[in-house]
Steps between C-alpha positions, in 0.01 A plus 500: 500500500820654366819475710613807690856613560534490879481838671625691196457867577358698210641821640853363498465406134369843408786663687748293300707325765671319216631821348855518374793553731700819531813354662669241278788269604789419266417269212570128532602293196190404305413139418323619185728339241460322167733230636241388757321166453225601746172531301374783723820701453467448126138616513606812691773568242245480218288755692792732585478732194151606616599567866601843636624654820255779576629821657253766618612838631239687707481839667320536833450786744543410865468673837352835601732689269409264216864417429561343163629140499594293198454124536618224269308173477621187321270222381442274198288511183466293183385548142151390399433658159453825308240777512431830327586794727407849373496368145840325525552126535687425825619191684312426823618340825304397808592544865325524837282812534644595839845532339380806307265645762514877537647591840268698732559869438762424238548378146696256284808664353615224268445137408788310343533140392833317480495190275607184683801301382621146562773409745730437202468868403549655844865594444426678172332838441141508625218623275401861561177600675172555318269783605140400570165641603180366657249379243231347722442395862282213613177593675378393840703218645694431179862577592615539141635784287600529135793719396586616150865511390672769296676399182399237243205266540539125473723447803503145644182392677401185687222263402220514759379160624148480639358230728729496803489166682626377833843339489624678185880552538603861442814711512496874575775711334495815714724774633433447868821506702733558206672806357630324190362515144401131510186400695503257789306176445258377768340159456171373637154399389142623497352358820140613437281759328270680742321824580590751767289484812260793552548614140159581351635469144586132565819548300714190452875492569764228469666406830863390465767303681768715331719695748428853374716794613473878487560614143341189342165678483389512136705195395345224287411148612677301228424134433735247337400619150593863572135616512371740768227378737468826689660803667652506849316762709576402860765321697433272796434614855518290817156353434433567133651353181630707206228572246486584131245646262403241239579520129130534417481821704797640306329408175180680600692818590681485165164486321392828660782683317466304174841337535638226277585224744769237532827410334574586140715352225826622659426324830400179325828507307694548824316206659568286192864604491561414866325166459738417212793628709420260782457215250853584375377591155714811503464585132118507525528691830722766344263552209192544722679720756646721226147566374377559856772761556410706193327835542507791744255332740710185544660408832883476524469148647392370158815640334715370787363146465530519120875564535535212746312268266722604208816437705377157609395413144851591377663297777277200426584528127872504574476203732290302252724573202815466710386154602420419138847599377657321795308186399611537139864539605476201730347294220773610258763414759348159555482437126863607459605267781311212340657574162847511655438172681377338176807627317731352766318166483535497122875568526549217749300252292684606185841448667400155622379399153823622338714303745296185445535524119875572534558171683 
């Protein structure tokens, strides 16, 4: 018999209690930095170019007079591949379906995606928003939606990792509780994979120990390699854990629209470049990150890290060659001192010999 998530209400999931927040407190400094030695922070940084803050503007009509009201919802999404939309190749992101639900008696006015940045980039100019549209919605109890992005295809996408297992450490880079351009990191693990009680489809979800907040809905579950194990679709209640759709469910939805899935060459270069960066091979890091930052679909984080790698490579070169010249000068000084000492000894011995012969 398969395990069951205790008392998980299907209606609450369908209603989207984990939807993004409207009110957002001031941003706190992000821990998402290339200077961190924490492997989960590093994994989140590798995933950052594919993560977005999702902003949905909706129009609803309320009350007897059907007054118009415009609402703004903030959530999270992340890149998963490319697909052909009306004959044009577009980048595709995934989020929770309830984030893009049509309001009763209203409509969606706009969907915009703001590329995430690292904490090191927060004080600089933030990347501009990208317009998006709904490509596909999951059916039944699948709380997933695919969005297509305007502009060039080939934007960063995460590698989807199937086979979620209990105890897998994960970090969630999401925009719950933050107004800044850098996501907040929430650590935890997959505590079990189970179905929802009273759900005839017997759909499987991953239950988490991660402390999810409003606005994290649609964020990826990232493991220590930077791969995505699923999509956050619900935060915890008093009696229920946070849950996530699994990567396999995302993959199946992508197949319905004929999408090309997973990370491409640019993302692999960024991963390789950051790995070299953390191994202090700054020359190799700069080369890989420069290639990752090429093209209109690249993320500004790749160019930012390429500059940092170049600066560190230059500094390391100066230190290395400065030490080499310092060693050469020290050696020359020592040799000169020895030569001077030998010369003085020769003078003394010569004087003694002359005096002895003179007597």
